[in-house]
Every structure is written in structure tokens, then in C-alpha cells.
C-alpha positions as CSV (number, residue, x, y, z in Angstrom):
1,X,-9.2,-22.2,-20.9
2,X,-10.6,-19.2,-18.9
3,X,-8.3,-16.3,-18.3
4,X,-8.3,-13.1,-16.2
5,X,-7.3,-9.7,-17.6
6,X,-4.6,-7.7,-15.7
7,X,-6.2,-5.2,-13.3
8,X,-6.1,-1.5,-13.8
9,X,-5.0,-0.5,-10.3
10,X,-1.6,-1.4,-8.8
11,X,-1.5,-3.7,-5.8
12,X,-1.8,-2.2,-2.4
13,X,1.5,-1.0,-0.9
14,X,0.4,-0.2,2.7
15,X,0.7,-3.6,4.2
16,X,3.3,-6.3,4.2
17,X,2.7,-9.4,2.2
18,X,3.8,-12.9,3.1
19,X,3.7,-16.2,1.3
20,X,2.7,-17.8,4.7
21,X,-0.4,-15.6,5.2
22,X,-2.6,-18.7,4.7
23,X,-2.3,-22.3,5.9
24,X,-4.3,-25.5,6.2
25,X,-4.4,-27.8,9.2
26,X,-4.0,-31.1,7.3
27,X,-5.6,-33.0,10.2
28,X,-8.7,-30.9,10.9
29,X,-9.1,-29.7,7.3
30,X,-9.6,-26.1,8.6
31,X,-8.1,-23.1,6.7
32,X,-6.6,-20.1,8.5
33,X,-5.9,-16.8,6.7
34,X,-4.8,-13.4,8.0
35,X,-6.9,-10.3,7.6
36,X,-4.5,-7.5,8.0
37,X,-6.8,-4.6,7.9
38,X,-9.1,-5.9,10.6
39,X,-6.5,-7.4,12.9
40,X,-8.0,-10.9,12.7
41,X,-7.6,-14.4,11.4
42,X,-10.4,-16.0,9.4
43,X,-11.0,-19.7,10.0
44,X,-12.8,-21.6,7.2
45,X,-14.2,-25.0,8.0
46,X,-13.9,-26.9,4.7
47,X,-16.6,-29.4,5.6
48,X,-19.3,-26.9,6.3
49,X,-18.0,-23.8,4.6
50,X,-18.6,-21.8,7.8
51,X,-16.1,-19.1,8.7
52,X,-15.1,-17.7,12.1
53,X,-13.3,-14.4,12.7
54,X,-10.7,-14.6,15.4
55,X,-9.3,-11.2,16.8
56,X,-5.5,-11.2,17.1
57,X,-2.9,-8.4,17.1
58,X,-2.2,-5.5,14.8
59,X,-1.3,-6.2,11.2
60,X,-1.3,-10.0,11.3
61,X,1.1,-11.0,8.5
62,X,1.9,-14.7,8.6
63,X,0.9,-17.9,10.4
64,X,2.0,-21.4,10.9
65,X,0.2,-24.5,12.2
66,X,1.3,-27.3,14.5
67,X,-1.3,-29.9,13.3
68,X,-0.4,-32.4,16.0
69,X,-1.1,-30.0,18.8
70,X,-3.9,-28.2,16.9
71,X,-2.2,-24.9,17.5
72,X,-2.1,-21.9,15.2
73,X,0.7,-19.3,15.6
74,X,0.0,-15.9,14.1
75,X,2.7,-13.2,13.6
76,X,1.4,-9.7,14.4
77,X,3.9,-7.4,12.7
78,X,2.2,-4.3,14.0
79,X,2.1,-5.5,17.7
80,X,5.5,-7.2,17.9
81,X,3.7,-10.3,19.2
82,X,2.6,-13.8,18.2
83,X,-1.0,-14.9,18.9
84,X,-1.5,-18.5,19.8
85,X,-4.9,-19.9,18.7
86,X,-6.3,-23.2,20.1
87,X,-7.8,-25.0,17.0
88,X,-10.3,-26.7,19.2
89,X,-11.9,-23.5,20.5
90,X,-10.8,-21.2,17.7
91,X,-9.8,-18.6,20.3
92,X,-6.5,-16.9,21.3
93,X,-5.1,-18.7,24.4
94,X,-1.8,-16.7,24.7
95,X,0.0,-13.7,23.3
96,X,3.8,-13.9,23.2
97,X,6.1,-10.9,22.8
98,X,8.7,-11.1,20.1
99,X,11.5,-8.9,18.7
100,X,10.7,-5.8,16.6
101,X,8.5,-6.4,13.6
102,X,8.1,-10.2,13.5
103,X,7.7,-11.2,9.9
104,X,8.3,-14.9,9.1
105,X,7.4,-18.0,11.1
106,X,7.8,-21.8,10.9
107,X,6.8,-24.6,13.2
108,X,8.7,-27.8,13.9
109,X,5.6,-30.0,14.8
110,X,7.7,-32.9,16.2
111,X,9.2,-30.6,18.8
112,X,6.0,-28.5,19.1
113,X,8.2,-25.4,18.6
114,X,7.8,-22.2,16.6
115,X,10.5,-20.0,15.4
116,X,9.9,-16.4,14.5
117,X,12.2,-14.1,12.4
118,X,12.1,-10.5,13.5
119,X,13.0,-8.1,10.6
120,X,14.1,-5.1,12.7
121,X,15.7,-7.0,15.6
122,X,18.9,-8.9,16.5
123,X,17.1,-12.0,17.7
124,X,14.9,-14.9,16.5
125,X,12.1,-15.7,18.9
126,X,11.7,-19.4,19.8
127,X,8.3,-20.4,21.3
128,X,7.9,-23.7,23.1
129,X,4.4,-25.0,22.6
130,X,4.3,-27.0,25.9
131,X,4.3,-23.8,28.0
132,X,4.2,-20.9,25.5
133,X,7.6,-19.7,26.8
134,X,9.6,-17.5,24.5
135,X,13.4,-17.4,24.2
136,X,15.4,-14.9,22.3
137,X,18.1,-16.6,20.1
138,X,21.0,-14.3,19.0
139,X,20.6,-15.1,15.3
140,X,20.3,-11.6,14.0
141,X,17.7,-9.9,11.9
142,X,16.1,-12.4,9.5
143,X,13.4,-12.3,6.9
144,X,12.6,-16.0,6.0
145,X,12.7,-19.4,7.6
146,X,12.6,-23.0,6.5
147,X,12.9,-26.0,8.7
148,X,13.9,-29.6,7.8
149,X,11.6,-31.3,10.3
150,X,13.4,-34.6,9.9
151,X,16.8,-33.2,10.7
152,X,15.5,-30.4,13.0
153,X,17.6,-28.0,11.1
154,X,16.6,-24.4,10.7
155,X,17.6,-22.2,7.7
156,X,17.3,-18.5,8.0
157,X,18.0,-15.7,5.5
158,X,18.3,-11.9,5.8
159,X,17.9,-10.0,2.6
160,X,21.1,-8.0,3.2
161,X,23.1,-11.1,4.4
162,X,25.4,-12.8,1.9
163,X,24.6,-16.3,2.9
164,X,22.5,-18.7,4.9
165,X,22.4,-19.0,8.7
166,X,21.9,-22.6,9.7
167,X,20.7,-23.4,13.2
168,X,20.7,-26.9,14.7
169,X,17.8,-27.2,17.1
170,X,19.1,-30.2,19.0
171,X,22.6,-28.8,19.7
172,X,21.6,-25.2,19.7
173,X,24.5,-24.4,17.5
174,X,24.7,-22.1,14.4
175,X,26.9,-21.7,11.4
176,X,27.0,-19.4,8.4
177,X,27.0,-20.8,4.9
178,X,28.3,-18.2,2.4
179,X,26.1,-17.5,-0.6
180,X,24.9,-14.7,-2.8
181,X,23.4,-11.5,-1.5
182,X,19.6,-11.1,-1.5
183,X,18.5,-14.7,-1.1
184,X,14.7,-14.5,-1.2
185,X,12.8,-17.8,-1.0
186,X,13.5,-21.1,0.7
187,X,12.3,-24.7,0.1
188,X,13.3,-28.0,1.6
189,X,13.1,-31.4,-0.1
190,X,13.1,-33.4,3.1
191,X,12.8,-36.7,1.3
192,X,16.1,-36.1,-0.5
193,X,17.8,-33.8,2.1
194,X,18.2,-30.8,-0.2
195,X,17.7,-27.1,0.4
196,X,16.8,-24.7,-2.4
197,X,17.3,-20.9,-1.9
198,X,16.5,-18.4,-4.7
199,X,19.2,-15.9,-5.5
200,X,17.1,-12.9,-6.7
201,X,20.1,-10.8,-7.5
202,X,21.8,-13.5,-9.7
203,X,18.7,-15.0,-11.4
204,X,19.6,-18.4,-10.0
205,X,18.7,-21.0,-7.4
206,X,21.2,-22.2,-4.8
207,X,21.1,-26.0,-4.2
208,X,22.6,-27.2,-0.9
209,X,23.0,-30.9,-0.1
210,X,22.1,-31.0,3.6
211,X,24.3,-34.1,4.4
212,X,27.4,-33.5,2.3
213,X,27.3,-29.7,2.3
214,X,27.9,-29.7,-1.5
215,X,26.6,-26.6,-3.2
216,X,25.6,-25.8,-6.8
217,X,23.9,-22.9,-8.6
218,X,21.3,-23.4,-11.4
219,X,20.2,-20.5,-13.6
220,X,16.5,-19.4,-13.5
221,X,14.4,-16.6,-14.9
222,X,14.5,-13.0,-13.7
223,X,14.2,-12.3,-10.0
224,X,13.3,-15.7,-8.6
225,X,11.3,-15.0,-5.5
226,X,10.0,-18.4,-4.3
227,X,10.3,-22.1,-4.8
228,X,8.3,-25.3,-4.1
229,X,9.2,-29.0,-4.2
230,X,7.1,-31.8,-5.5
231,X,7.9,-34.4,-2.9
232,X,7.0,-37.3,-5.2
233,X,9.0,-36.4,-8.3
234,X,11.8,-34.3,-6.7
235,X,11.1,-31.6,-9.3
236,X,11.5,-28.0,-8.0
237,X,9.4,-25.1,-9.3
238,X,11.1,-21.7,-9.0
239,X,8.9,-18.7,-9.4
240,X,10.4,-15.8,-11.4
241,X,8.7,-12.5,-10.4
242,X,10.7,-10.5,-13.0
243,X,9.7,-12.3,-16.2
244,X,6.4,-13.9,-15.2
245,X,7.5,-17.5,-15.5
246,X,8.3,-20.7,-13.6
247,X,11.6,-22.5,-14.0
248,X,11.3,-26.3,-13.5
249,X,14.5,-27.8,-12.0
250,X,15.3,-31.5,-12.0
251,X,16.9,-31.8,-8.6
252,X,18.5,-35.2,-9.2
253,X,20.0,-34.0,-12.5
254,X,21.0,-30.6,-11.1
255,X,19.7,-28.6,-14.1
256,X,16.7,-26.6,-15.3
257,X,14.5,-28.6,-17.7
258,X,11.7,-26.2,-18.6
259,X,10.4,-22.6,-18.4
260,X,6.6,-22.1,-18.1
261,X,5.0,-18.7,-18.7
262,X,2.4,-17.7,-16.1
263,X,0.5,-14.5,-15.1
264,X,1.6,-11.0,-14.2
265,X,4.0,-10.6,-11.2
266,X,3.7,-14.1,-9.6
267,X,4.5,-14.0,-5.9
268,X,3.5,-17.4,-4.4
269,X,3.7,-21.0,-5.5
270,X,2.5,-24.3,-4.0
271,X,2.5,-27.9,-5.1
272,X,-0.2,-30.5,-4.8
273,X,2.0,-33.6,-5.1
274,X,-0.9,-36.0,-4.9
275,X,-2.7,-34.7,-8.0
276,X,0.4,-33.4,-9.8
277,X,-0.7,-29.7,-9.8
278,X,1.3,-26.6,-9.2
279,X,-0.5,-23.4,-8.3
280,X,1.0,-19.9,-8.9
281,X,-0.5,-16.8,-7.5
282,X,-0.3,-13.9,-10.1
283,X,-0.6,-10.8,-7.9
284,X,-1.1,-8.3,-10.7
285,X,-3.4,-10.5,-12.7
286,X,-5.8,-11.3,-10.0
287,X,-5.4,-14.9,-11.0
288,X,-3.9,-18.3,-10.2
289,X,-2.2,-20.3,-12.9
290,X,-2.5,-24.1,-12.6
291,X,0.3,-26.1,-14.0
292,X,0.0,-29.8,-14.8
293,X,3.1,-31.5,-13.4
294,X,3.1,-34.2,-16.0
295,X,2.9,-32.1,-19.1
296,X,4.6,-29.0,-17.7
297,X,1.9,-26.8,-19.2
298,X,-0.6,-24.3,-17.7
299,X,-4.0,-26.1,-18.0
300,X,-6.2,-23.5,-16.3
301,X,-6.2,-19.9,-15.1
302,X,-8.5,-19.3,-12.2
303,X,-9.9,-16.1,-10.6
304,X,-7.8,-15.4,-7.5
305,X,-9.5,-12.5,-5.8
306,X,-7.8,-9.1,-5.5
307,X,-4.0,-9.3,-5.6
308,X,-3.6,-12.9,-4.5
309,X,-0.2,-13.4,-2.8
310,X,-0.2,-16.6,-0.8
311,X,-1.5,-20.2,-1.4
312,X,-2.5,-23.1,0.8
313,X,-3.5,-26.6,-0.3
314,X,-5.4,-29.4,1.6
315,X,-3.2,-32.4,0.6
316,X,-5.9,-35.0,1.2
317,X,-8.9,-33.2,-0.4
318,X,-7.1,-31.2,-3.1
319,X,-8.8,-28.0,-2.1
320,X,-6.8,-24.9,-2.7
321,X,-7.1,-21.4,-1.3
322,X,-5.4,-18.0,-1.9
323,X,-4.9,-15.1,0.5
324,X,-5.6,-11.7,-1.1
325,X,-5.8,-8.0,-0.3
326,X,-9.1,-6.4,0.3
327,X,-12.4,-8.0,1.1
328,X,-12.8,-11.0,1.2
329,X,-9.3,-11.7,2.4
330,X,-9.3,-15.2,0.7
331,X,-10.6,-17.1,-2.3
332,X,-11.4,-20.7,-2.5
333,X,-10.3,-21.9,-5.9
334,X,-12.6,-24.0,-8.1
335,X,-10.5,-27.1,-8.2
336,X,-13.4,-29.3,-9.2
337,X,-13.3,-27.6,-12.7
338,X,-9.7,-28.6,-13.2
339,X,-8.6,-31.4,-15.7
340,X,-7.9,-34.7,-14.0
């Protein structure tokens, strides 16, 4: 199994990193990745391999896609704006003001609506795709968003907030769910109506039953920073930044069932449920660990570019990409070399 040695230099500290810096339009099979230093988004056409640079705002940090409308929303942390890209023309068609330092974004594709968390603001910006109109929702400073697109329920966390803020899109109501301080990553199992939130301070993951409201806490490794759900199996993969591992949680049993060592300082995780593969971006190792969901073992370690920190997967084709610092801003992983 090929491996990558840890790099000599520390990762760049001058720009924000975001696990949503790269995304795939699952309908058009085009990939979009932010290029922070150049103030642009790079589009990759998977069929031809051609790339297009699309100028956006300053320090683009994250993006989200409405595949049904073929619209890409790009958060510009340095401009306090969101750029809206038309996927048909690959051009910016609108620029929408947000609160101070927008950081996280999610799209509810059924409602053609984007929600933007502003780290240094008292509002969350809601953007309606039908008319590009923005509304400021008084939901406070937030740092991460997850949406259950079946229930149209929005989960927001602020790193200094002891709990979850839950916003119901249909009713426009909000409530606070007490939890630990320093919640870090969110993942929704829509098929089973369960939310997972990593408790970085407690080395645990919070499990919230969306329908009953029942809560449980499951121990993980050190400093869990992200989580991803395999929609077919219901297994949850929790990324532990502090001890370079992945905790595998059996959601139905409510317990951890395995710990898998990965590379140095993992920061992003994504699941290819069709092929049973879990990808982990090891930022300090310049590599991506590939876990086989059936055996629970790392079966490959692929080159991931310079400081990989976000992952996107084309569900239909099985192609996988990572966003990374430096030039180029992304790497297409050699998934054809992986064991089947």
C-alpha cells in the first residue's frame, strides 16, 4: 500500500479552512472548489477534465450547490458576500451581502434556499434562490450548519455556545437544545432521522433523535472535529483530529465499535456509500486515507496535494476530489487504483 511521508513545513495559517470548500453537482458531474488566494472558484468538468476559473469575492471559503437549480453559492469571507454562480454559464449572476465574515453555508434544494452562518455577526443570512433576496435571521453568530432536507430542519452551532440552535424552516421558529461547549462538526442521517454533533471538548459525539428528542453521548477519540454517515449502513465515522484516528459508531446500537488509525491531523471526512469507501483528508500528511467500510481497515493512502482539508465525491461515478492549500487548489484522487 503506497504511503506519503509527513511534510516538513507546517500548514498555512493565513487563510480559513472549511470542510465545504469543495463540492460536486451530482446532476451535471461538475466539481467546484474555492481558490482563496486568487479570489476565484475553479470548476472541473469531470467528463472532459477541462477547468474554468470563475472570479468571485475576496477569500472564498466555502460553497454549496443546489443541483436542481444548477446554482452554486460561494461564501466570500473577505468580502462579507455570497457569489451566486449559474452552473449553465459558469458565471456569477448575483452577489448578495451577508453579515460580517460569512463562514458556513448549506442549501435546502427542495426549497431552493441557502443559509449562511456569519461568524462575527448576530444574524444568519437566508437567501431565496427564486429571486436572490436575502433576509437576516436573528439566530446569532454561528460557525457550522447542517440541514435535514426531509424535515426542513436547520441545525446551527457556535463554538462558544453550549448547545444546538434548531431552526424550523417551515414555521420560522427556533429553539435551543442544551449540549456541551465547543460542538465542532455536524452530520445528519436523514434516512433514520438522527443528528450527530462532535463534542471536541469532551472527546465524544452527541446523538440526537430528531423525532423523539432523545439524546445520548458516545465516547470517541481525542478532539473529534467532523463526522460522516454511511446512508446505507447507518454507520457513523467520527474524525478525531487529536489522535489521528476515526471512531466508527453503530448508530442503531448506540455505541462505538471500532477505532481506525489514519494520517497526521485529519480534518475532513466523506463517505462513498455506493462503493463502501470512507475518505479521510490528512492535512499534515499531504495524504488521503481510504477506509473499506466492510473490513473497517485502511486499504490505501493516496497523495492529497498540499495540506488537503476538504473532500467531495461524485456518488454516481465514484470520483473523489480534495481541496488543498497552494497551487493547484485541488487534487483528483486516483480512485481507479483502489481495491474493489
